[in-house]
VOPAGU-2260 file (C-alpha; in pm, 1 decimal, decimal comma):
REM VOPAGU-2260
SITE   aa  ch    i         X         Y         Z
SITE  MET   A    0       0,0       0,0       0,0
SITE  LYS   A    1     150,2     330,7    -100,5
SITE  LYS   A    2     187,5     612,3     149,3
SITE  SER   A    3    -123,3     824,7     192,2
SITE  ALA   A    4    -111,7    1185,1      74,9
SITE  TYR   A    5    -265,2    1425,0     324,3
SITE  THR   A    6    -262,1    1791,3     416,5
SITE  LEU   A    7    -222,6    1929,4     766,2
SITE  ALA   A    8    -477,8    2163,4     916,7
SITE  GLY   A    9    -586,3    2272,8    1259,9
SITE  THR   A   10    -843,9    2447,2    1469,7
SITE  THR   A   11    -863,2    2600,9    1815,4
SITE  SER   A   12   -1046,9    2432,8    2100,2
SITE  LYS   A   13   -1257,5    2613,8    2358,9
SITE  ASP   A   14    -964,8    2665,6    2597,9
SITE  GLY   A   15    -739,4    2801,5    2321,5
SITE  THR   A   16    -544,1    2479,4    2260,8
SITE  VAL   A   17    -457,2    2415,6    1895,8
SITE  ILE   A   18    -585,0    2079,5    1769,4
SITE  GLY   A   19    -418,3    1954,8    1452,0
SITE  TYR   A   20    -547,9    1697,3    1206,9
SITE  ARG   A   21    -458,2    1525,2     880,8
SITE  LYS   A   22    -699,3    1566,8     588,0
SITE  SER   A   23    -720,9    1327,8     292,0
SITE  GLY   A   24    -970,0    1190,7      39,2
SITE  ARG   A   25   -1299,0    1330,8     -79,2
SITE  GLY   A   26   -1663,8    1278,7      -0,1
SITE  PRO   A   27   -1863,0    1310,1     324,9
SITE  GLY   A   28   -1652,4    1412,6     622,4
SITE  LEU   A   29   -1538,6    1145,2     869,0
SITE  VAL   A   30   -1341,7    1239,5    1181,3
SITE  VAL   A   31   -1115,7     970,9    1333,4
SITE  ILE   A   32   -1015,7     995,5    1701,6
SITE  HIS   A   33    -719,1     781,3    1804,0
SITE  GLY   A   34    -654,4     589,1    2121,3
SITE  ALA   A   35    -401,3     624,1    2402,9
SITE  PHE   A   36     -25,6     580,0    2354,8
SITE  VAL   A   37     -55,1     672,1    1986,5
SITE  SER   A   38    -124,8     970,6    1762,5
SITE  GLY   A   39    -295,2    1028,1    1429,8
SITE  HIS   A   40      17,5     894,2    1259,6
SITE  GLU   A   41     -74,5     535,2    1342,9
SITE  TYR   A   42    -410,2     573,3    1163,1
SITE  GLU   A   43    -275,3     686,3     826,4
SITE  ARG   A   44    -326,3     340,5     673,2
SITE  LEU   A   45    -686,7     338,9     792,7
SITE  ALA   A   46    -735,7     683,1     639,1
SITE  GLN   A   47    -586,3     563,4     312,5
SITE  ALA   A   48    -832,5     273,0     301,8
SITE  LEU   A   49   -1122,1     515,4     361,4
SITE  GLU   A   50   -1027,7     809,6     141,1
SITE  ASP   A   51   -1190,1     677,9    -178,4
SITE  THR   A   52   -1526,6     722,3      -3,8
SITE  PHE   A   53   -1481,0     995,2     258,7
SITE  THR   A   54   -1290,8    1310,0     333,0
SITE  VAL   A   55   -1101,3    1174,1     632,3
SITE  TYR   A   56    -985,3    1394,7     919,4
SITE  VAL   A   57    -744,6    1209,0    1149,3
SITE  VAL   A   58    -704,8    1406,7    1469,8
SITE  ASP   A   59    -385,4    1446,2    1669,5
SITE  ARG   A   60    -529,4    1465,2    2019,8
SITE  ARG   A   61    -384,3    1717,2    2265,9
SITE  GLY   A   62     -38,5    1618,7    2382,8
SITE  ARG   A   63      64,3    1498,9    2035,5
SITE  LEU   A   64     284,2    1637,7    1759,0
SITE  TYR   A   65      40,9    1862,3    1569,2
SITE  SER   A   66    -163,7    1972,1    1870,5
SITE  GLY   A   67    -102,9    2167,6    2187,9
SITE  PRO   A   68     -20,0    2016,7    2529,3
SITE  GLN   A   69    -260,1    1822,7    2748,9
SITE  GLY   A   70    -243,2    2101,7    3004,9
SITE  GLU   A   71    -262,4    2083,3    3384,1
SITE  GLN   A   72    -643,5    2106,4    3373,5
SITE  TYR   A   73    -677,5    1808,5    3138,4
SITE  SER   A   74   -1014,3    1630,9    3143,8
SITE  MET   A   75   -1255,3    1431,1    2932,8
SITE  GLN   A   76   -1454,9    1749,1    2889,0
SITE  LYS   A   77   -1158,6    1911,3    2715,9
SITE  GLU   A   78   -1118,1    1609,5    2486,4
SITE  CYS   A   79   -1485,5    1641,2    2391,1
SITE  GLU   A   80   -1442,4    2012,0    2326,4
SITE  ASP   A   81   -1144,1    1931,9    2103,3
SITE  ALA   A   82   -1343,1    1678,5    1901,2
SITE  GLN   A   83   -1635,0    1919,0    1874,5
SITE  ALA   A   84   -1401,6    2191,1    1747,9
SITE  VAL   A   85   -1273,8    1962,9    1472,0
SITE  LEU   A   86   -1627,1    1863,4    1370,5
SITE  GLU   A   87   -1727,0    2227,9    1348,0
SITE  ALA   A   88   -1412,1    2334,9    1162,7
SITE  THR   A   89   -1440,4    2057,2     904,1
SITE  GLY   A   90   -1817,9    2034,8     871,4
SITE  ALA   A   91   -1790,0    1656,5     912,1
SITE  SER   A   92   -2087,2    1471,5    1056,8
SITE  PHE   A   93   -1947,8    1116,3    1084,2
SITE  LEU   A   94   -1734,5    1021,7    1385,3
SITE  PHE   A   95   -1520,2     713,2    1454,4
SITE  GLY   A   96   -1327,9     653,1    1775,8
SITE  HIS   A   97   -1094,5     370,7    1874,5
SITE  SER   A   98   -1013,6     264,3    2231,1
SITE  TYR   A   99    -969,6     583,4    2438,6
SITE  GLY   A  100   -1082,3     772,5    2129,7
SITE  GLY   A  101   -1397,6     562,3    2140,1
SITE  LEU   A  102   -1462,1     673,4    2497,2
SITE  ILE   A  103   -1422,0    1035,6    2386,7
SITE  ALA   A  104   -1662,8     982,9    2097,1
SITE  LEU   A  105   -1923,5     828,8    2328,2
SITE  GLU   A  106   -1888,7    1106,6    2583,6
SITE  LEU   A  107   -1928,0    1369,0    2310,7
SITE  ALA   A  108   -2239,0    1197,4    2174,0
SITE  ARG   A  109   -2380,2    1167,2    2525,6
SITE  SER   A  110   -2351,5    1542,1    2565,9
SITE  ALA   A  111   -2622,2    1579,1    2298,3
SITE  SER   A  112   -2388,4    1714,6    2030,7
SITE  THR   A  113   -2586,4    1796,2    1718,6
SITE  SER   A  114   -2272,5    1779,9    1504,8
SITE  VAL   A  115   -2267,3    1398,4    1485,6
SITE  ALA   A  116   -2508,3    1232,2    1243,1
SITE  LYS   A  117   -2364,1     880,5    1278,8
SITE  LEU   A  118   -2120,7     732,4    1529,1
SITE  ALA   A  119   -1894,7     426,4    1522,5
SITE  VAL   A  120   -1655,9     300,8    1791,1
SITE  TYR   A  121   -1414,7      10,4    1807,5
SITE  GLU   A  122   -1356,4    -130,6    2155,9
SITE  PRO   A  123   -1407,3     195,0    2347,0
SITE  ALA   A  124   -1202,0     218,4    2667,7
SITE  VAL   A  125   -1504,4     186,7    2893,0
SITE  SER   A  126   -1457,6      31,2    3235,2
SITE  ILE   A  127   -1739,9    -182,1    3377,2
SITE  GLY   A  128   -1732,2    -260,8    3747,8
SITE  GLY   A  129   -1358,0    -198,0    3772,6
SITE  GLN   A  130   -1277,8    -455,0    3503,3
SITE  PHE   A  131   -1034,0    -229,3    3316,8
SITE  PRO   A  132    -690,0    -320,8    3460,4
SITE  SER   A  133    -547,2     -55,3    3691,4
SITE  ALA   A  134    -295,6    -233,0    3916,1
SITE  TRP   A  135      -9,1    -138,0    3683,0
SITE  MET   A  136     -63,5     237,9    3721,6
SITE  PRO   A  137     135,6     307,3    4044,6
SITE  ALA   A  138     446,6     138,2    3903,0
SITE  TYR   A  139     399,7     317,5    3571,2
SITE  LYS   A  140     383,7     658,2    3740,5
SITE  ARG   A  141     690,7     581,0    3950,1
SITE  LEU   A  142     892,8     468,0    3647,3
SITE  ILE   A  143     796,8     778,5    3449,2
SITE  GLU   A  144     908,3     999,1    3741,7
SITE  GLN   A  145    1240,2     810,2    3748,2
SITE  GLY   A  146    1291,4     860,9    3375,6
SITE  ARG   A  147    1275,0     485,9    3307,8
SITE  ASP   A  148    1060,3     519,4    2997,1
SITE  LEU   A  149    1120,0     174,1    2853,9
SITE  ASP   A  150    1037,6       4,8    3183,9
SITE  ALA   A  151     719,0     211,5    3202,7
SITE  PHE   A  152     619,2      99,4    2854,2
SITE  VAL   A  153     675,7    -264,4    2952,8
SITE  ALA   A  154     466,1    -213,7    3267,6
SITE  PHE   A  155     178,4     -85,8    3055,4
SITE  ILE   A  156     196,8    -369,2    2800,4
SITE  LYS   A  157     208,9    -636,2    3069,5
SITE  GLY   A  158     -49,5    -465,7    3290,2
SITE  VAL   A  159    -325,5    -400,7    3035,8
SITE  GLY   A  160    -253,2    -697,6    2810,4
SITE  THR   A  161    -441,8    -582,3    2501,1
SITE  ALA   A  162    -131,8    -646,9    2286,3
SITE  GLU   A  163    -146,3   -1015,3    2376,3
SITE  ARG   A  164     149,9   -1141,0    2176,1
SITE  LEU   A  165     378,0    -893,8    2352,1
SITE  ALA   A  166     215,7    -921,3    2693,6
SITE  LYS   A  167     287,1   -1295,5    2711,8
SITE  LEU   A  168     663,2   -1243,2    2680,9
SITE  PRO   A  169     886,3   -1232,0    2991,5
SITE  ARG   A  170     965,8    -876,8    3099,6
SITE  ARG   A  171    1336,5    -903,6    3020,6
SITE  LEU   A  172    1274,2   -1038,5    2671,2
SITE  LEU   A  173    1004,7    -778,4    2602,8
SITE  LYS   A  174    1236,6    -498,1    2714,4
SITE  LEU   A  175    1515,1    -636,6    2496,0
SITE  MET   A  176    1282,1    -647,5    2195,9
SITE  LEU   A  177    1165,3    -289,7    2248,0
SITE  LEU   A  178    1507,3    -140,9    2318,8
SITE  PRO   A  179    1619,3     -98,2    1953,0
SITE  SER   A  180    1298,6      84,6    1864,5
SITE  GLN   A  181    1385,5     357,2    2112,5
SITE  LEU   A  182    1686,0     453,2    1901,8
SITE  PHE   A  183    1480,0     539,8    1596,0
SITE  ARG   A  184    1231,1     813,3    1512,2
SITE  GLU   A  185     918,8     605,7    1587,5
SITE  GLY   A  186    1058,8     502,8    1923,1
SITE  ARG   A  187    1133,8     861,9    2016,1
SITE  LYS   A  188     780,7     962,0    1914,9
SITE  LEU   A  189     642,2     687,3    2138,2
SITE  ARG   A  190     859,3     800,9    2428,4
SITE  ASP   A  191     719,6    1152,0    2394,8
SITE  LYS   A  192     366,0    1015,0    2438,7
SITE  LEU   A  193     437,7     811,9    2753,7
SITE  PRO   A  194     343,7    1089,6    3001,7
SITE  THR   A  195       8,1    1151,5    2829,6
SITE  LEU   A  196    -115,1     808,0    2935,0
SITE  ILE   A  197    -140,0     888,7    3305,2
SITE  MET   A  198    -414,7    1150,7    3290,2
SITE  GLU   A  199    -599,2     963,9    3014,2
SITE  MET   A  200    -616,3     641,2    3214,5
SITE  GLU   A  201    -727,6     835,6    3519,8
SITE  GLU   A  202   -1023,5     954,3    3311,8
SITE  VAL   A  203   -1103,7     594,0    3215,5
SITE  PHE   A  204   -1108,9     493,4    3581,7
SITE  ARG   A  205   -1307,0     804,5    3680,8
SITE  HIS   A  206   -1578,2     706,3    3431,4
SITE  ASP   A  207   -1600,1     349,4    3561,3
SITE  SER   A  208   -1953,4     204,8    3559,4
SITE  THR   A  209   -2115,6     511,3    3402,9
SITE  VAL   A  210   -2210,9     316,6    3091,7
SITE  GLN   A  211   -2585,2     354,4    3151,3
SITE  GLY   A  212   -2544,3     722,5    3077,9
SITE  TYR   A  213   -2502,2     629,4    2712,4
SITE  SER   A  214   -2876,4     573,0    2699,2
SITE  ALA   A  215   -2884,5     947,7    2629,3
SITE  ILE   A  216   -2710,2     896,3    2293,3
SITE  THR   A  217   -2970,7     949,4    2022,9
SITE  VAL   A  218   -2762,7     905,5    1706,1
SITE  GLU   A  219   -2726,0     574,0    1526,8
SITE  THR   A  220   -2419,2     395,4    1665,0
SITE  LEU   A  221   -2210,2     101,0    1548,4
SITE  VAL   A  222   -2014,3     -69,5    1828,1
SITE  MET   A  223   -1738,2    -299,4    1702,1
SITE  ALA   A  224   -1510,0    -540,5    1883,6
SITE  GLY   A  225   -1264,9    -813,9    1785,7
SITE  SER   A  226   -1324,5   -1177,1    1877,3
SITE  LYS   A  227    -960,0   -1212,1    1990,3
SITE  SER   A  228    -972,4    -921,6    2232,7
SITE  LYS   A  229    -962,3    -937,1    2611,1
SITE  ASP   A  230   -1283,9   -1010,9    2798,5
SITE  PHE   A  231   -1291,4    -668,3    2965,3
SITE  MET   A  232   -1292,8    -501,8    2622,4
SITE  LEU   A  233   -1564,5    -734,8    2489,8
SITE  ASN   A  234   -1776,3    -686,9    2802,7
SITE  ALA   A  235   -1746,0    -310,5    2765,1
SITE  ALA   A  236   -1850,5    -320,6    2399,8
SITE  ARG   A  237   -2155,6    -531,2    2484,3
SITE  ALA   A  238   -2255,1    -299,3    2768,8
SITE  VAL   A  239   -2217,3      11,7    2551,5
SITE  ALA   A  240   -2430,0    -138,6    2274,2
SITE  ALA   A  241   -2693,9    -246,9    2525,7
SITE  ALA   A  242   -2713,2     105,2    2670,7
SITE  ILE   A  243   -2748,6     300,1    2344,0
SITE  PRO   A  244   -3105,4     281,0    2208,0
SITE  ASP   A  245   -3018,7     290,0    1835,7
SITE  SER   A  246   -2708,3      74,0    1826,7
SITE  THR   A  247   -2565,5    -234,0    1657,8
SITE  LEU   A  248   -2299,6    -457,5    1812,2
SITE  GLU   A  249   -2066,0    -633,0    1570,1
SITE  LEU   A  250   -1808,1    -888,3    1678,6
SITE  MET   A  251   -1541,1    -906,7    1407,6
SITE  ASP   A  252   -1396,5   -1255,9    1377,5
SITE  GLY   A  253   -1022,6   -1294,2    1421,1
SITE  LEU   A  254    -949,7    -930,8    1507,1
SITE  GLY   A  255    -783,9    -792,1    1818,4
SITE  HIS   A  256    -776,5    -457,7    1995,1
SITE  ASN   A  257    -528,5    -295,0    1757,1
SITE  ALA   A  258    -715,2    -377,5    1436,4
SITE  PRO   A  259    -783,0     -10,8    1339,0
SITE  ASP   A  260    -429,5     121,8    1389,2
SITE  LEU   A  261    -184,0    -165,1    1341,6
SITE  PHE   A  262    -315,3    -482,4    1183,6
SITE  ASN   A  263    -654,2    -489,3    1006,4
SITE  GLN   A  264    -713,3    -143,3     865,9
SITE  LYS   A  265    -872,3    -269,5     542,3
SITE  GLU   A  266   -1130,8    -478,8     726,1
SITE  ILE   A  267   -1219,8    -191,2     957,1
SITE  ALA   A  268   -1239,9      51,1     664,2
SITE  GLU   A  269   -1472,3    -172,9     465,5
SITE  ARG   A  270   -1710,2    -205,6     760,4
SITE  LEU   A  271   -1705,3     170,6     819,0
SITE  LYS   A  272   -1781,1     231,8     451,8
SITE  GLN   A  273   -2081,2      -2,1     466,0
SITE  TYR   A  274   -2207,1     163,4     781,0
SITE  PHE   A  275   -2155,1     532,6     713,2
SITE  ALA   A  276   -2239,9     518,7     342,8
SITE  GLY   A  277   -2534,9     285,2     394,8
Protein backbone atom coordinates (compact mmCIF):
# COMPACT_ATOMS: atom_id res chain seq x y z
CA MET A 1 0.00 0.00 0.00
CA LYS A 2 1.50 3.31 -1.01
CA LYS A 3 1.87 6.12 1.49
CA SER A 4 -1.23 8.25 1.92
CA ALA A 5 -1.12 11.85 0.75
CA TYR A 6 -2.65 14.25 3.24
CA THR A 7 -2.62 17.91 4.17
CA LEU A 8 -2.23 19.29 7.66
CA ALA A 9 -4.78 21.63 9.17
CA GLY A 10 -5.86 22.73 12.60
CA THR A 11 -8.44 24.47 14.70
CA THR A 12 -8.63 26.01 18.15
CA SER A 13 -10.47 24.33 21.00
CA LYS A 14 -12.58 26.14 23.59
CA ASP A 15 -9.65 26.66 25.98
CA GLY A 16 -7.39 28.02 23.22
CA THR A 17 -5.44 24.79 22.61
CA VAL A 18 -4.57 24.16 18.96
CA ILE A 19 -5.85 20.79 17.69
CA GLY A 20 -4.18 19.55 14.52
CA TYR A 21 -5.48 16.97 12.07
CA ARG A 22 -4.58 15.25 8.81
CA LYS A 23 -6.99 15.67 5.88
CA SER A 24 -7.21 13.28 2.92
CA GLY A 25 -9.70 11.91 0.39
CA ARG A 26 -12.99 13.31 -0.79
CA GLY A 27 -16.64 12.79 0.00
CA PRO A 28 -18.63 13.10 3.25
CA GLY A 29 -16.52 14.13 6.22
CA LEU A 30 -15.39 11.45 8.69
CA VAL A 31 -13.42 12.39 11.81
CA VAL A 32 -11.16 9.71 13.33
CA ILE A 33 -10.16 9.96 17.02
CA HIS A 34 -7.19 7.81 18.04
CA GLY A 35 -6.54 5.89 21.21
CA ALA A 36 -4.01 6.24 24.03
CA PHE A 37 -0.26 5.80 23.55
CA VAL A 38 -0.55 6.72 19.87
CA SER A 39 -1.25 9.71 17.63
CA GLY A 40 -2.95 10.28 14.30
CA HIS A 41 0.17 8.94 12.60
CA GLU A 42 -0.75 5.35 13.43
CA TYR A 43 -4.10 5.73 11.63
CA GLU A 44 -2.75 6.86 8.26
CA ARG A 45 -3.26 3.40 6.73
CA LEU A 46 -6.87 3.39 7.93
CA ALA A 47 -7.36 6.83 6.39
CA GLN A 48 -5.86 5.63 3.12
CA ALA A 49 -8.32 2.73 3.02
CA LEU A 50 -11.22 5.15 3.61
CA GLU A 51 -10.28 8.10 1.41
CA ASP A 52 -11.90 6.78 -1.78
CA THR A 53 -15.27 7.22 -0.04
CA PHE A 54 -14.81 9.95 2.59
CA THR A 55 -12.91 13.10 3.33
CA VAL A 56 -11.01 11.74 6.32
CA TYR A 57 -9.85 13.95 9.19
CA VAL A 58 -7.45 12.09 11.49
CA VAL A 59 -7.05 14.07 14.70
CA ASP A 60 -3.85 14.46 16.69
CA ARG A 61 -5.29 14.65 20.20
CA ARG A 62 -3.84 17.17 22.66
CA GLY A 63 -0.39 16.19 23.83
CA ARG A 64 0.64 14.99 20.35
CA LEU A 65 2.84 16.38 17.59
CA TYR A 66 0.41 18.62 15.69
CA SER A 67 -1.64 19.72 18.71
CA GLY A 68 -1.03 21.68 21.88
CA PRO A 69 -0.20 20.17 25.29
CA GLN A 70 -2.60 18.23 27.49
CA GLY A 71 -2.43 21.02 30.05
CA GLU A 72 -2.62 20.83 33.84
CA GLN A 73 -6.44 21.06 33.73
CA TYR A 74 -6.77 18.09 31.38
CA SER A 75 -10.14 16.31 31.44
CA MET A 76 -12.55 14.31 29.33
CA GLN A 77 -14.55 17.49 28.89
CA LYS A 78 -11.59 19.11 27.16
CA GLU A 79 -11.18 16.09 24.86
CA CYS A 80 -14.86 16.41 23.91
CA GLU A 81 -14.42 20.12 23.26
CA ASP A 82 -11.44 19.32 21.03
CA ALA A 83 -13.43 16.79 19.01
CA GLN A 84 -16.35 19.19 18.74
CA ALA A 85 -14.02 21.91 17.48
CA VAL A 86 -12.74 19.63 14.72
CA LEU A 87 -16.27 18.63 13.70
CA GLU A 88 -17.27 22.28 13.48
CA ALA A 89 -14.12 23.35 11.63
CA THR A 90 -14.40 20.57 9.04
CA GLY A 91 -18.18 20.35 8.71
CA ALA A 92 -17.90 16.56 9.12
CA SER A 93 -20.87 14.71 10.57
CA PHE A 94 -19.48 11.16 10.84
CA LEU A 95 -17.34 10.22 13.85
CA PHE A 96 -15.20 7.13 14.54
CA GLY A 97 -13.28 6.53 17.76
CA HIS A 98 -10.95 3.71 18.75
CA SER A 99 -10.14 2.64 22.31
CA TYR A 100 -9.70 5.83 24.39
CA GLY A 101 -10.82 7.72 21.30
CA GLY A 102 -13.98 5.62 21.40
CA LEU A 103 -14.62 6.73 24.97
CA ILE A 104 -14.22 10.36 23.87
CA ALA A 105 -16.63 9.83 20.97
CA LEU A 106 -19.23 8.29 23.28
CA GLU A 107 -18.89 11.07 25.84
CA LEU A 108 -19.28 13.69 23.11
CA ALA A 109 -22.39 11.97 21.74
CA ARG A 110 -23.80 11.67 25.26
CA SER A 111 -23.51 15.42 25.66
CA ALA A 112 -26.22 15.79 22.98
CA SER A 113 -23.88 17.15 20.31
CA THR A 114 -25.86 17.96 17.19
CA SER A 115 -22.73 17.80 15.05
CA VAL A 116 -22.67 13.98 14.86
CA ALA A 117 -25.08 12.32 12.43
CA LYS A 118 -23.64 8.80 12.79
CA LEU A 119 -21.21 7.32 15.29
CA ALA A 120 -18.95 4.26 15.23
CA VAL A 121 -16.56 3.01 17.91
CA TYR A 122 -14.15 0.10 18.08
CA GLU A 123 -13.56 -1.31 21.56
CA PRO A 124 -14.07 1.95 23.47
CA ALA A 125 -12.02 2.18 26.68
CA VAL A 126 -15.04 1.87 28.93
CA SER A 127 -14.58 0.31 32.35
CA ILE A 128 -17.40 -1.82 33.77
CA GLY A 129 -17.32 -2.61 37.48
CA GLY A 130 -13.58 -1.98 37.73
CA GLN A 131 -12.78 -4.55 35.03
CA PHE A 132 -10.34 -2.29 33.17
CA PRO A 133 -6.90 -3.21 34.60
CA SER A 134 -5.47 -0.55 36.91
CA ALA A 135 -2.96 -2.33 39.16
CA TRP A 136 -0.09 -1.38 36.83
CA MET A 137 -0.63 2.38 37.22
CA PRO A 138 1.36 3.07 40.45
CA ALA A 139 4.47 1.38 39.03
CA TYR A 140 4.00 3.17 35.71
CA LYS A 141 3.84 6.58 37.40
CA ARG A 142 6.91 5.81 39.50
CA LEU A 143 8.93 4.68 36.47
CA ILE A 144 7.97 7.79 34.49
CA GLU A 145 9.08 9.99 37.42
CA GLN A 146 12.40 8.10 37.48
CA GLY A 147 12.91 8.61 33.76
CA ARG A 148 12.75 4.86 33.08
CA ASP A 149 10.60 5.19 29.97
CA LEU A 150 11.20 1.74 28.54
CA ASP A 151 10.38 0.05 31.84
CA ALA A 152 7.19 2.11 32.03
CA PHE A 153 6.19 0.99 28.54
CA VAL A 154 6.76 -2.64 29.53
CA ALA A 155 4.66 -2.14 32.68
CA PHE A 156 1.78 -0.86 30.55
CA ILE A 157 1.97 -3.69 28.00
CA LYS A 158 2.09 -6.36 30.69
CA GLY A 159 -0.49 -4.66 32.90
CA VAL A 160 -3.25 -4.01 30.36
CA GLY A 161 -2.53 -6.98 28.10
CA THR A 162 -4.42 -5.82 25.01
CA ALA A 163 -1.32 -6.47 22.86
CA GLU A 164 -1.46 -10.15 23.76
CA ARG A 165 1.50 -11.41 21.76
CA LEU A 166 3.78 -8.94 23.52
CA ALA A 167 2.16 -9.21 26.94
CA LYS A 168 2.87 -12.95 27.12
CA LEU A 169 6.63 -12.43 26.81
CA PRO A 170 8.86 -12.32 29.92
CA ARG A 171 9.66 -8.77 31.00
CA ARG A 172 13.37 -9.04 30.21
CA LEU A 173 12.74 -10.39 26.71
CA LEU A 174 10.05 -7.78 26.03
CA LYS A 175 12.37 -4.98 27.14
CA LEU A 176 15.15 -6.37 24.96
CA MET A 177 12.82 -6.47 21.96
CA LEU A 178 11.65 -2.90 22.48
CA LEU A 179 15.07 -1.41 23.19
CA PRO A 180 16.19 -0.98 19.53
CA SER A 181 12.99 0.85 18.65
CA GLN A 182 13.86 3.57 21.13
CA LEU A 183 16.86 4.53 19.02
CA PHE A 184 14.80 5.40 15.96
CA ARG A 185 12.31 8.13 15.12
CA GLU A 186 9.19 6.06 15.88
CA GLY A 187 10.59 5.03 19.23
CA ARG A 188 11.34 8.62 20.16
CA LYS A 189 7.81 9.62 19.15
CA LEU A 190 6.42 6.87 21.38
CA ARG A 191 8.59 8.01 24.28
CA ASP A 192 7.20 11.52 23.95
CA LYS A 193 3.66 10.15 24.39
CA LEU A 194 4.38 8.12 27.54
CA PRO A 195 3.44 10.90 30.02
CA THR A 196 0.08 11.51 28.30
CA LEU A 197 -1.15 8.08 29.35
CA ILE A 198 -1.40 8.89 33.05
CA MET A 199 -4.15 11.51 32.90
CA GLU A 200 -5.99 9.64 30.14
CA MET A 201 -6.16 6.41 32.14
CA GLU A 202 -7.28 8.36 35.20
CA GLU A 203 -10.23 9.54 33.12
CA VAL A 204 -11.04 5.94 32.16
CA PHE A 205 -11.09 4.93 35.82
CA ARG A 206 -13.07 8.05 36.81
CA HIS A 207 -15.78 7.06 34.31
CA ASP A 208 -16.00 3.49 35.61
CA SER A 209 -19.53 2.05 35.59
CA THR A 210 -21.16 5.11 34.03
CA VAL A 211 -22.11 3.17 30.92
CA GLN A 212 -25.85 3.54 31.51
CA GLY A 213 -25.44 7.22 30.78
CA TYR A 214 -25.02 6.29 27.12
CA SER A 215 -28.76 5.73 26.99
CA ALA A 216 -28.85 9.48 26.29
CA ILE A 217 -27.10 8.96 22.93
CA THR A 218 -29.71 9.49 20.23
CA VAL A 219 -27.63 9.05 17.06
CA GLU A 220 -27.26 5.74 15.27
CA THR A 221 -24.19 3.95 16.65
CA LEU A 222 -22.10 1.01 15.48
CA VAL A 223 -20.14 -0.70 18.28
CA MET A 224 -17.38 -2.99 17.02
CA ALA A 225 -15.10 -5.40 18.84
CA GLY A 226 -12.65 -8.14 17.86
CA SER A 227 -13.24 -11.77 18.77
CA LYS A 228 -9.60 -12.12 19.90
CA SER A 229 -9.72 -9.22 22.33
CA LYS A 230 -9.62 -9.37 26.11
CA ASP A 231 -12.84 -10.11 27.99
CA PHE A 232 -12.91 -6.68 29.65
CA MET A 233 -12.93 -5.02 26.22
CA LEU A 234 -15.65 -7.35 24.90
CA ASN A 235 -17.76 -6.87 28.03
CA ALA A 236 -17.46 -3.10 27.65
CA ALA A 237 -18.50 -3.21 24.00
CA ARG A 238 -21.56 -5.31 24.84
CA ALA A 239 -22.55 -2.99 27.69
CA VAL A 240 -22.17 0.12 25.51
CA ALA A 241 -24.30 -1.39 22.74
CA ALA A 242 -26.94 -2.47 25.26
CA ALA A 243 -27.13 1.05 26.71
CA ILE A 244 -27.49 3.00 23.44
CA PRO A 245 -31.05 2.81 22.08
CA ASP A 246 -30.19 2.90 18.36
CA SER A 247 -27.08 0.74 18.27
CA THR A 248 -25.66 -2.34 16.58
CA LEU A 249 -23.00 -4.58 18.12
CA GLU A 250 -20.66 -6.33 15.70
CA LEU A 251 -18.08 -8.88 16.79
CA MET A 252 -15.41 -9.07 14.08
CA ASP A 253 -13.97 -12.56 13.77
CA GLY A 254 -10.23 -12.94 14.21
CA LEU A 255 -9.50 -9.31 15.07
CA GLY A 256 -7.84 -7.92 18.18
CA HIS A 257 -7.76 -4.58 19.95
CA ASN A 258 -5.28 -2.95 17.57
CA ALA A 259 -7.15 -3.78 14.36
CA PRO A 260 -7.83 -0.11 13.39
CA ASP A 261 -4.30 1.22 13.89
CA LEU A 262 -1.84 -1.65 13.42
CA PHE A 263 -3.15 -4.82 11.84
CA ASN A 264 -6.54 -4.89 10.06
CA GLN A 265 -7.13 -1.43 8.66
CA LYS A 266 -8.72 -2.69 5.42
CA GLU A 267 -11.31 -4.79 7.26
CA ILE A 268 -12.20 -1.91 9.57
CA ALA A 269 -12.40 0.51 6.64
CA GLU A 270 -14.72 -1.73 4.65
CA ARG A 271 -17.10 -2.06 7.60
CA LEU A 272 -17.05 1.71 8.19
CA LYS A 273 -17.81 2.32 4.52
CA GLN A 274 -20.81 -0.02 4.66
CA TYR A 275 -22.07 1.63 7.81
CA PHE A 276 -21.55 5.33 7.13
CA ALA A 277 -22.40 5.19 3.43
CA GLY A 278 -25.35 2.85 3.95
